[in-house]
C-alpha positions in Angstrom: 25.7 -9.7 -14.8 28.3 -12.3 -13.4 26.7 -14.4 -10.7 28.6 -14.3 -7.4 27.9 -18.0 -6.8 28.0 -20.4 -9.7 26.9 -24.1 -9.8 28.8 -27.0 -11.4 26.6 -27.0 -14.5 27.4 -23.4 -15.2 31.1 -23.9 -14.6 31.0 -26.9 -17.0 29.7 -24.4 -19.7 32.1 -21.6 -18.9 35.4 -23.3 -18.2 36.5 -23.3 -21.9 35.6 -19.5 -22.4 38.6 -17.2 -23.1 37.3 -14.4 -20.9 37.0 -16.8 -17.8 39.6 -18.7 -15.8 39.0 -21.3 -13.2 41.4 -21.2 -10.2 42.1 -24.0 -7.8 43.0 -22.4 -4.2 45.0 -24.6 -1.9 48.2 -26.5 -1.7 50.3 -27.5 -4.7 50.2 -31.1 -3.8 46.3 -31.2 -3.7 46.3 -29.3 -7.1 48.6 -31.8 -8.7 46.7 -34.8 -7.3 43.2 -33.9 -8.5 41.8 -30.8 -10.1 39.1 -29.6 -12.6 40.6 -29.7 -16.0 42.1 -26.4 -17.2 42.1 -25.0 -13.6 45.1 -22.7 -12.7 46.7 -22.8 -9.3 47.1 -20.3 -6.5 48.7 -21.3 -3.1 46.5 -20.3 -0.3 49.8 -19.2 1.5 50.2 -16.4 -1.1 46.8 -14.9 -0.1 47.8 -14.4 3.5 50.6 -12.4 5.1 51.8 -11.4 8.5 53.8 -12.8 11.5 52.4 -15.4 13.8 50.0 -15.4 15.4 48.5 -12.8 13.1 48.8 -14.6 9.8 45.8 -13.6 7.9 46.6 -10.1 6.8 46.3 -8.9 3.2 49.7 -9.4 1.3 51.6 -6.5 0.0 50.5 -5.1 -3.4 53.9 -6.2 -4.9 53.2 -9.8 -3.8 49.7 -9.8 -5.1 51.0 -8.4 -8.5 53.5 -11.2 -8.7 51.3 -14.0 -7.8 48.1 -13.0 -9.7 50.3 -12.2 -12.7 51.5 -15.8 -12.5 47.9 -16.9 -13.5 47.7 -14.2 -16.1 45.4 -11.9 -14.2 43.7 -9.1 -16.2 41.1 -6.6 -15.0 38.5 -7.9 -17.4 39.0 -11.5 -16.6 36.2 -13.5 -15.0 37.7 -15.5 -12.1 35.9 -18.6 -10.8 37.4 -19.8 -7.5 37.1 -23.2 -5.9 38.9 -25.5 -3.5 39.0 -29.0 -2.3 38.1 -28.2 1.3 34.7 -26.7 2.4 35.0 -23.4 0.4 36.9 -21.2 2.8 40.1 -21.1 0.8 38.3 -20.3 -2.5 36.3 -17.6 -0.4 39.6 -16.2 0.7 40.6 -15.5 -2.9 37.1 -13.9 -3.5 37.8 -11.5 -0.5 41.2 -10.7 -1.8 40.0 -9.9 -5.2 37.3 -7.7 -3.6 40.0 -6.0 -1.7 41.7 -5.2 -5.1 38.3 -3.9 -6.6 37.9 -6.9 -8.8 34.2 -7.6 -9.3 34.4 -10.2 -12.0 34.6 -13.1 -9.6 32.5 -16.2 -8.7 32.7 -18.9 -6.1 32.0 -22.5 -7.2 29.2 -23.7 -4.9 30.5 -27.0 -3.4 34.0 -26.9 -4.9 35.9 -29.9 -5.9 34.1 -32.2 -3.5 30.8 -31.6 -5.1 32.3 -31.5 -8.6 33.7 -35.2 -7.9 30.5 -36.3 -6.2 28.8 -35.6 -9.5 31.4 -37.6 -11.3 32.5 -34.7 -13.4 36.0 -34.9 -15.1 39.3 -34.3 -13.2 42.9 -34.4 -14.0 46.3 -34.4 -12.2 49.9 -33.4 -12.7 51.6 -30.2 -13.4 49.3 -27.7 -15.1 49.9 -26.1 -18.4 52.1 -23.0 -18.6 50.4 -19.6 -18.5 51.3 -16.3 -20.2 52.3 -14.0 -17.3 51.1 -10.5 -16.9 52.2 -7.5 -14.9 48.9 -6.2 -13.6 48.6 -2.7 -12.1 46.6 -3.3 -8.8 44.9 -0.9 -6.4 43.4 -1.5 -2.9 39.7 -1.0 -2.3 39.8 0.0 1.4 36.1 -0.3 1.8 36.1 -4.1 2.2 39.0 -4.1 4.7 38.6 -3.3 8.3 41.4 -2.8 10.9 41.8 -3.0 14.7 41.0 0.7 15.0 37.8 0.2 13.0 36.7 -2.4 15.5 37.5 0.0 18.3 35.3 2.6 16.6 32.5 0.0 16.0 32.3 -0.6 19.8 31.1 3.0 20.1 28.8 2.9 17.1 25.7 0.6 17.2 25.2 1.0 13.5 28.2 -1.1 12.8 27.7 -4.9 13.1 30.6 -7.2 14.1 30.0 -10.8 12.9 32.0 -13.6 14.5 32.3 -16.7 12.2 34.0 -19.0 14.6 32.6 -21.9 16.5 30.3 -21.3 19.5 33.0 -22.7 21.8 35.4 -20.1 20.6 32.9 -17.4 20.8 32.0 -18.2 24.4 35.6 -18.5 25.4 35.7 -22.2 26.0 38.5 -22.8 23.7 40.9 -20.8 21.5 44.4 -21.0 20.0 45.0 -17.5 21.4 45.9 -16.9 25.1 42.9 -14.6 25.6 39.6 -16.3 25.0 36.1 -15.0 24.2 34.6 -12.5 21.8 34.5 -8.9 20.9 31.8 -7.1 23.0 28.6 -6.7 21.2 29.6 -9.1 18.3 26.9 -11.2 16.8 27.7 -14.9 16.1 27.1 -17.2 13.3 29.3 -20.3 12.8 30.3 -20.4 9.2 29.7 -24.1 9.0 26.0 -23.5 9.7 25.8 -21.8 6.2 26.6 -25.0 4.3 24.8 -28.3 4.0 27.6 -30.6 5.3 31.4 -31.1 5.2 30.8 -33.8 2.5 28.4 -31.6 0.5 29.8 -28.2 1.2 27.1 -26.2 -0.9 25.5 -23.3 0.6 22.1 -23.7 2.1 19.2 -22.2 0.2 18.9 -18.3 0.2 15.7 -18.7 2.4 17.6 -20.8 4.9 20.6 -18.3 5.0 18.2 -15.4 5.4 16.6 -17.3 8.3 20.2 -17.6 9.9 20.9 -14.0 9.5 17.5 -13.0 10.8 17.9 -15.3 13.9 20.8 -13.1 15.0 19.2 -9.9 14.0 21.8 -9.2 11.4 20.6 -6.1 9.5 21.4 -6.1 5.7 21.1 -2.2 5.6 23.9 -1.7 8.1 27.6 -2.2 7.8 29.0 -5.6 8.7 32.5 -6.5 9.7 33.3 -10.2 9.5 36.1 -11.9 11.5 37.1 -15.3 12.7 40.7 -16.3 14.0 42.7 -15.3 10.8 39.9 -14.3 8.3 39.7 -17.6 6.5 36.3 -18.8 7.8 35.0 -15.1 7.9 36.1 -14.8 4.2 33.5 -17.6 3.6 31.0 -15.5 5.5 31.9 -12.5 3.4 31.0 -14.6 0.3 27.7 -15.7 2.0 26.6 -12.2 2.7 27.6 -10.9 -0.6 25.6 -13.7 -2.2 22.5 -12.5 -0.3 22.9 -9.0 -1.5 24.5 -7.3 1.6 26.0 -4.1 0.3 28.3 -2.9 3.0 30.5 -5.9 4.1 34.1 -5.9 5.0 36.6 -8.4 6.5 38.8 -7.9 9.5 42.0 -9.7 8.3 43.7 -9.3 11.7 40.6 -11.1 13.3 40.7 -12.7 16.8 44.4 -13.4 16.4 45.1 -9.7 16.4 42.4 -8.4 18.6 43.2 -10.7 21.5 47.0 -9.8 21.6 46.4 -6.5 23.2 45.2 -6.3 26.9 43.7 -2.8 26.0 41.2 -4.5 23.6 38.0 -5.5 25.5 36.8 -9.0 25.4 33.8 -11.0 26.8 33.6 -14.7 27.6 31.6 -17.1 29.8 33.3 -15.7 32.9 32.4 -12.1 32.2 34.1 -9.1 30.7 37.9 -9.0 30.6 40.5 -6.6 29.3 
């Protein structure tokens, strides 16, 4: 069984295997400056779609076929994702692949920062050419939630909404959106609380992660919808919950950017209910 989270030691042993591919998710200049040897590149922009301010939607299937085909995607390929940030960009790829029904995926714990902290080899420059593929992709709607699903969840206590933004955003003290606050009934867990530190962005131990989910009464036996501002940070939370064994987890790609746009969508903030 392929582990959802892989450590650097495991990646070191796997990165030369023909049935595995390591993918650097981020910006082209970062990839060309420093990357794990043999890693292929996916621009984080290609994993997001939509018009501002709602920029975290799942791209069209034709776009995904083109961009995943550019890294030689095959249904039987084991994809190991990493980034040079704090893990959320690699996590976005993990969620996109889940939305395509691709289960052979792993997230590198700590990403490039930890890889380099351990003085493991890196390289730079333009990567080697890849044999292109033309994959036939299908959407797995079970891991994608929409605005209407959130509205339905407001009437169904068995569906848990998990907000992965900062506490200041959750309370309505700040936001890049005009309307500030959170979805009524949403639970809050800042995605940053799931990692050791920005410099050492590895996940906390499973015991510590369970303590975090227990502290907000998040039930692993009930459906969970994760969201943030544009479903980048909440993609990280999606990975965290999947790593703990949560079975029914979906992401809301519209996230707060979309929810806050409509005055018909209720919100709660420090000043009370609004909308």
